[in-house]
TORFI-99181 format. One line per field, with one value per residue (C-alpha): residue number from 1; x, y, z. Coordinates in pm, whole numbers, always signed. Layout:
// residues N
tivex	[NUM|...]
X	[X|...]
Y	[Y|...]
Z	[Z|...]
This chain:
// residues 458
tivex	[1|2|3|4|5|6|7|8|9|10|11|12|13|14|15|16|17|18|19|20|21|22|23|24|25|26|27|28|29|30|31|32|33|34|35|36|37|38|39|40|41|42|43|44|45|46|47|48|49|50|51|52|53|54|55|56|57|58|59|60|61|62|63|64|65|66|67|68|69|70|71|72|73|74|75|76|77|78|79|80|81|82|83|84|85|86|87|88|89|90|91|92|93|94|95|96|97|98|99|100|101|102|103|104|105|106|107|108|109|110|111|112|113|114|115|116|117|118|119|120|121|122|123|124|125|126|127|128|129|130|131|132|133|134|135|136|137|138|139|140|141|142|143|144|145|146|147|148|149|150|151|152|153|154|155|156|157|158|159|160|161|162|163|164|165|166|167|168|169|170|171|172|173|174|175|176|177|178|179|180|181|182|183|184|185|186|187|188|189|190|191|192|193|194|195|196|197|198|199|200|201|202|203|204|205|206|207|208|209|210|211|212|213|214|215|216|217|218|219|220|221|222|223|224|225|226|227|228|229|230|231|232|233|234|235|236|237|238|239|240|241|242|243|244|245|246|247|248|249|250|251|252|253|254|255|256|257|258|259|260|261|262|263|264|265|266|267|268|269|270|271|272|273|274|275|276|277|278|279|280|281|282|283|284|285|286|287|288|289|290|291|292|293|294|295|296|297|298|299|300|301|302|303|304|305|306|307|308|309|310|311|312|313|314|315|316|317|318|319|320|321|322|323|324|325|326|327|328|329|330|331|332|333|334|335|336|337|338|339|340|341|342|343|344|345|346|347|348|349|350|351|352|353|354|355|356|357|358|359|360|361|362|363|364|365|366|367|368|369|370|371|372|373|374|375|376|377|378|379|380|381|382|383|384|385|386|387|388|389|390|391|392|393|394|395|396|397|398|399|400|401|402|403|404|405|406|407|408|409|410|411|412|413|414|415|416|417|418|419|420|421|422|423|424|425|426|427|428|429|430|431|432|433|434|435|436|437|438|439|440|441|442|443|444|445|446|447|448|449|450|451|452|453|454|455|456|457|458]
X	[-12596|-12870|-13016|-13259|-13256|-13472|-13206|-12924|-12894|-12909|-12591|-12613|-12486|-12293|-11947|-11802|-11889|-11666|-11366|-11072|-10843|-10473|-10386|-10356|-10657|-10473|-10410|-10768|-10911|-10700|-10798|-11166|-11166|-10859|-10959|-10756|-11017|-11315|-11386|-11456|-11739|-12095|-12169|-12408|-12593|-12569|-12857|-12950|-12955|-12858|-12900|-12656|-12765|-12539|-12411|-12120|-12127|-11862|-12098|-12330|-12033|-11912|-12260|-12287|-11920|-11996|-12298|-12093|-11815|-12079|-12193|-12469|-12470|-12437|-12521|-12364|-12575|-12392|-12479|-12348|-12041|-11973|-12027|-11856|-11715|-11470|-11297|-11256|-10887|-10589|-10411|-10594|-10404|-10578|-10504|-10627|-10852|-11011|-10976|-10827|-11142|-11359|-11094|-11115|-11495|-11593|-11501|-11713|-11974|-12113|-12111|-12379|-12487|-12839|-12946|-13217|-13318|-13452|-13810|-13712|-13429|-13670|-13891|-13589|-13501|-13853|-13806|-13469|-13620|-13866|-13568|-13400|-13386|-13214|-13176|-12920|-12954|-12803|-13005|-13164|-13490|-13781|-13583|-13639|-14001|-14046|-13919|-14177|-13913|-13891|-13984|-14353|-14386|-14151|-14300|-14633|-14490|-14200|-14324|-14007|-13788|-13555|-13488|-13208|-13183|-12863|-12851|-12674|-12992|-13224|-13543|-13767|-13734|-13681|-13335|-13437|-13659|-13414|-13256|-12908|-12662|-12527|-12160|-11900|-11791|-12156|-12202|-11913|-12012|-12380|-12309|-12111|-11793|-11598|-11660|-11511|-11221|-10895|-10629|-10721|-10692|-10380|-10139|-9973|-10198|-10509|-10448|-10467|-10772|-11023|-11285|-11104|-11236|-11163|-10984|-11041|-11413|-11494|-11843|-11910|-11765|-11980|-12285|-12210|-12142|-12459|-12651|-12536|-12620|-12975|-13014|-12901|-13157|-13426|-13322|-13355|-13709|-13798|-13687|-13951|-14227|-14202|-14204|-13952|-13912|-13776|-13445|-13373|-13009|-12882|-12505|-12491|-12686|-12443|-12148|-12334|-12292|-11916|-11920|-12013|-12133|-12101|-12462|-12591|-12340|-12474|-12839|-12780|-12523|-12522|-12152|-11977|-11663|-11446|-11155|-10896|-10657|-10501|-10630|-10943|-11196|-11284|-10948|-10583|-10326|-10518|-10303|-10033|-9684|-9371|-9076|-8716|-8849|-9221|-9517|-9694|-10032|-10025|-10314|-10356|-10720|-10731|-10533|-10348|-10246|-10133|-9911|-9759|-9697|-9525|-9299|-9213|-9108|-8911|-9144|-9331|-9379|-9623|-9879|-9909|-9899|-10237|-10245|-10236|-10324|-10695|-10880|-11067|-10758|-10570|-10847|-10835|-10696|-10422|-10297|-10322|-10097|-9838|-9857|-9820|-9489|-9369|-9446|-9263|-8957|-8925|-9047|-8829|-8523|-8619|-8733|-9100|-9030|-8825|-9099|-9347|-9108|-9054|-9429|-9493|-9215|-9349|-9714|-9615|-9521|-9851|-10201|-10554|-10610|-10241|-10171|-10411|-10141|-10189|-9951|-9933|-9713|-9848|-9758|-9724|-9926|-9605|-9534|-9890|-9852|-9532|-9689|-9712|-10007|-10236|-10116|-10173|-10526|-10606|-10643|-10452|-10468|-10256|-10476|-10370|-10633|-10630|-10730|-10571|-10264|-10139|-10322|-10308|-10646|-10802|-10955|-11297|-11326|-11488|-11321|-11603|-11596|-11898|-11976|-11646|-11662|-11423|-11277|-11362|-11254|-11158|-11351|-11469|-11479|-11789|-12057|-11833|-12124|-12396|-12419|-12417|-12669|-12914|-12921|-12961|-13242|-13412|-13320|-13156|-12919|-12638|-12862|-13102|-12812|-12662|-12998|-13033|-12682|-12733|-13055|-12876|-13060|-12757]
Y	[-845|-908|-650|-615|-405|-142|-102|-27|+349|+483|+644|+1020|+1171|+1492|+1648|+1393|+1110|+1265|+1293|+1086|+982|+1027|+661|+404|+195|-119|+19|+140|-197|-384|-144|-199|-576|-710|-1057|-1001|-744|-976|-1026|-653|-658|-781|-1137|-1145|-1459|-1412|-1562|-1809|-2176|-2440|-2816|-3000|-3359|-3425|-3781|-3916|-3596|-3324|-3099|-3068|-2990|-2719|-2567|-2542|-2432|-2125|-2042|-2096|-1867|-1597|-1627|-1890|-2135|-2472|-2792|-3088|-3402|-3733|-4097|-4220|-4374|-4060|-3959|-4182|-3868|-3850|-4139|-3953|-3878|-3946|-4276|-4324|-4036|-3904|-3632|-3708|-3980|-3735|-3749|-3444|-3365|-3353|-3162|-2885|-2863|-2936|-2580|-2349|-2621|-2775|-3155|-3379|-3738|-3863|-4194|-4078|-4438|-4456|-4328|-4166|-3984|-3867|-3712|-3538|-3403|-3265|-3068|-2936|-2840|-2609|-2387|-2411|-2151|-2378|-2752|-2904|-3272|-3504|-3824|-3992|-3820|-3901|-4060|-3776|-3748|-4122|-4080|-3807|-3537|-3399|-3050|-3129|-3229|-2974|-2671|-2739|-2617|-2408|-2209|-1996|-2302|-2308|-2670|-2745|-3097|-3170|-3480|-3560|-3601|-3364|-3442|-3523|-3659|-4015|-4049|-3920|-4219|-4492|-4517|-4503|-4317|-3980|-3897|-3638|-3818|-3876|-3500|-3466|-3761|-3672|-3303|-3376|-3232|-3557|-3633|-3307|-3304|-3481|-3509|-3498|-3796|-3677|-3913|-4133|-4017|-4232|-4431|-4108|-3968|-4081|-3899|-3732|-3614|-3260|-3171|-3292|-3323|-3056|-3202|-3174|-2826|-2696|-2860|-2711|-2359|-2344|-2496|-2212|-1962|-2098|-2076|-1714|-1634|-1804|-1599|-1283|-1383|-1477|-1134|-972|-1234|-1408|-1745|-2025|-2258|-2582|-2562|-2854|-2865|-3118|-3157|-3255|-2943|-2732|-2865|-2805|-2435|-2479|-2619|-2283|-2293|-2666|-2774|-2478|-2556|-2910|-2798|-2525|-2688|-3057|-3037|-3157|-3016|-3325|-3368|-3106|-3096|-2750|-2664|-2454|-2412|-2056|-1880|-1972|-1933|-2001|-2277|-2392|-2401|-2571|-2357|-2441|-2534|-2551|-2422|-2095|-2001|-1809|-1634|-1382|-1284|-1110|-1059|-753|-938|-1236|-1003|-877|-1233|-1325|-1022|-1141|-1487|-1343|-1474|-1163|-1314|-1571|-1296|-1282|-1659|-1776|-2056|-1809|-1464|-1485|-1576|-1856|-2015|-2022|-2224|-2526|-2820|-2886|-2528|-2515|-2820|-2654|-2322|-2494|-2644|-2307|-2137|-2406|-2389|-2035|-2082|-2384|-2161|-1964|-2021|-1946|-1616|-1488|-1581|-1383|-1086|-1078|-1075|-807|-586|-611|-538|-241|-70|-156|-11|-138|-469|-516|-541|-833|-1097|-1281|-1511|-1667|-1919|-2268|-2315|-2633|-2652|-2596|-2280|-2157|-2193|-1989|-1702|-1403|-1258|-1533|-1509|-1132|-1188|-1457|-1723|-1955|-1954|-2128|-2227|-2369|-2607|-2790|-3116|-3098|-2889|-2641|-2684|-2481|-2442|-2235|-1913|-1772|-1667|-1329|-1008|-781|-435|-472|-842|-1027|-1406|-1576|-1905|-1958|-2313|-2635|-2955|-3115|-3482|-3697|-3585|-3323|-3084|-3328|-3199|-2830|-2850|-3095|-2902|-2566|-2664|-2963|-2933|-3278|-3326|-3577|-3849|-3825|-3815|-4129|-4306|-4198|-4308|-4649|-4685|-4619|-4289|-4061]
Z	[+8563|+8313|+8081|+7793|+7479|+7645|+7915|+7673|+7623|+7269|+7141|+7129|+6809|+6836|+6814|+7056|+6819|+6552|+6783|+6662|+6942|+6897|+6887|+6611|+6512|+6627|+6976|+7002|+6890|+7145|+7422|+7344|+7299|+7482|+7611|+7928|+8038|+7980|+8350|+8386|+8130|+8087|+7981|+7688|+7802|+8177|+8381|+8105|+8203|+7944|+7984|+7757|+7694|+7396|+7398|+7194|+6992|+6999|+6799|+7099|+7322|+7084|+7078|+7457|+7488|+7281|+7495|+7811|+7689|+7638|+7999|+8005|+8294|+8123|+8310|+8133|+8191|+8146|+8217|+8556|+8390|+8181|+7822|+7566|+7404|+7695|+7515|+7184|+7167|+6938|+6998|+7328|+7489|+7800|+8052|+8403|+8256|+8010|+7632|+7465|+7263|+7574|+7765|+7505|+7492|+7853|+7948|+8165|+8237|+8553|+8524|+8670|+8609|+8531|+8378|+8138|+8063|+8419|+8475|+8806|+8628|+8359|+8626|+8778|+8436|+8391|+8711|+8596|+8262|+8437|+8520|+8178|+7904|+7652|+7598|+7361|+7271|+7010|+7046|+6747|+6645|+6871|+7155|+7401|+7288|+7347|+7702|+7757|+7799|+7445|+7333|+7288|+7655|+7808|+7635|+7807|+8138|+8001|+7699|+7699|+7637|+7337|+7246|+6997|+6852|+6660|+6438|+6112|+5904|+6091|+6282|+5983|+5631|+5506|+5664|+6007|+6082|+5981|+6325|+6181|+6406|+6301|+6321|+6230|+5915|+5822|+5820|+5577|+5360|+5310|+5260|+4943|+5093|+5116|+4747|+4619|+4866|+4784|+4519|+4147|+3916|+3738|+3570|+3828|+4114|+4068|+4386|+4589|+4408|+4668|+4877|+5166|+5500|+5610|+5930|+6285|+6357|+6098|+6062|+6434|+6474|+6188|+6346|+6687|+6560|+6350|+6641|+6868|+6596|+6571|+6949|+6951|+6679|+6887|+7191|+6985|+6882|+7240|+7360|+7137|+7140|+7477|+7295|+7292|+6997|+6857|+6665|+6429|+6312|+6057|+6073|+5705|+5607|+5810|+5612|+5285|+5363|+5324|+4971|+4818|+4457|+4391|+4440|+4239|+3963|+3936|+3930|+3673|+3447|+3539|+3625|+3937|+4090|+4099|+4339|+4251|+4546|+4550|+4201|+4167|+3881|+3986|+4006|+3960|+4102|+4421|+4561|+4799|+4652|+4775|+4884|+4972|+5312|+5382|+5183|+5120|+4981|+4655|+4480|+4200|+4177|+3837|+3515|+3647|+3962|+3755|+3556|+3883|+3999|+3673|+3717|+4069|+3951|+3657|+3386|+3265|+2918|+3061|+3118|+2736|+2683|+2542|+2800|+3088|+2955|+3041|+3357|+3179|+3026|+3357|+3520|+3289|+3485|+3231|+3244|+3622|+3647|+3418|+3603|+3940|+3824|+3691|+4022|+4216|+3990|+4128|+4485|+4566|+4531|+4843|+5201|+5275|+5449|+5157|+4909|+5117|+5146|+4769|+4708|+4970|+4838|+4483|+4562|+4780|+4452|+4285|+4317|+4270|+4095|+4020|+4395|+4448|+4495|+4824|+5004|+5348|+5524|+5588|+5952|+6151|+6474|+6672|+6468|+6517|+6893|+6882|+6688|+6922|+6730|+6856|+7216|+7214|+7087|+7344|+7076|+7309|+7685|+7946|+8237|+8573|+8706|+9042|+8870|+8526|+8602|+8342|+8013|+7691|+7518|+7244|+7372|+7274|+6910|+6952|+7065|+7183|+7335|+7565|+7620|+7598|+7610|+7850|+7970|+8338|+8409|+8236|+8195|+8520|+8622|+8582|+8826|+8988|+9042|+9144|+9499|+9402|+9114|+9266|+9593|+9416|+9177|+9340|+9708|+9717|+10008|+10041|+10174|+9880|+9636|+9787|+9754|+9391|+9313|+9471|+9269|+8940|+8884|+8892]
C-alpha cells in the first residue's frame, strides 16, 4: 500500500488524547513498535524502485540496505562474475561462497547481473532507469556520465529520478578528478579521524602512539547512512515539488561529522586534539577503567558528580585536591593520567558487575547534578549476543534461509509504530533474480537472457 501526506489523517485533539492507559511506558512502547509485528504494518518506502550499482563499496550496500528495510524494492546490479565486495571478509572466511560483509548487507535485495562496460548493457540499464525512483552508485566521478548513463542523461527521460553518488572525495573539487580510488580507510584518513584516534604519547608508549583506524568499515557505514539520509531528504522534496535531484555524498565528509569540535577548535584556537586514547580534553573522568575482570565505562560530568564518584571509591578528599577539584584541572593530561590510576586502584578490586552496582546504589541516593555518574560494562561480542535486551528489541535476528541455512544478522535499527522496517530475506547469489527482473521490466524471456549471457552482456 502506498500513501502520500494528504492521505494520512490529521490527529484529532480531544479528551481521548489525554487518556493515559493503565500500563507502563515500557510495555506501551513495545506494543507500539515491537519488530515482531512489522509485517502487519505499512512500509514507508513501498512502491519505490532502487537500482544499486555500488561496486567494491560496502557504503553503497549499507545505503540501499536501509532503503530496502524501509520497504523499497532494491535491484542490486553486479558484473557477471559478481561484485568484488563479496570477497570482503575476515581471514577469507565465506559462507556458501559469500563473504560475511556482503552476507550482512545483501539483505532484502533482488540480484541481477549486467556488464556496464558493454554498450548493449548500457542501453539495457537506460531502460531499467526509466522505471527507477532512486539510483545509488559508487564509481569514480564521471564514470557513469562517460558511459552516457549518468544523472545528466537519465534525468532527461526520468525527471523524478533521485541519483546518489557516493565517493570518498565527492563529485567535484581538486581531489575528485585525480582518478584515485576511494575506500573505507580513505574516508577515515582524510576526515582527520584517524589522526586523532589512538593511544597518547605517554612515557613508554611512543611506539603505540600512531594514527589508528576506527572499527570495522566505520568509514563505509558512515558514508552509507548519510547517503540514505540524503536520499530520504530528496524524496521529501520530490513529494512537494515533483522534482528529482542529484545527491553527492563524500565519505570523508560524512566521517568529519563524527569528530565533533576538533576542526572548529583548530580554526578558532590553532590547537589540535592529539591522540589521547581513553583520555578526553573536554571532561574527565570520561574513560574506560579496568576492573577485576573486564572493563567498564566511567564518567562524572560535573564537579558535584565527581564528588559523588570520589565518595564511591572511598577517596572523598580528592574532590578538594587542587589537581582535581575543578573541571579545568581534571582535564589536563597529566592529571587525567594520575586520576585514571587512582580509579583503577579501586576498580580492580571488584568484578565489573559489582563496580556498576556500587555506582548505581550510590547515585540512587543523590539528586540533580550529583547523580550524574555514568557507568556501563564493556561487553565482548559474545556477551552482546547473549544480552536478552537486544533480542527482545529485534537487534539480532536468526533467519532460516534455503541457501544459507540458519544465520544470525543485525536487525533494522528503527522501532516505529506505523512504518516498521523489516528483514525479508538474506543475501542472494550472483544473478539469482535475472529471470524475474528482466522479464518484469524489460520483457526478456529465457531465450533472450541466454543470448545476452553468451554475449557477455549479463
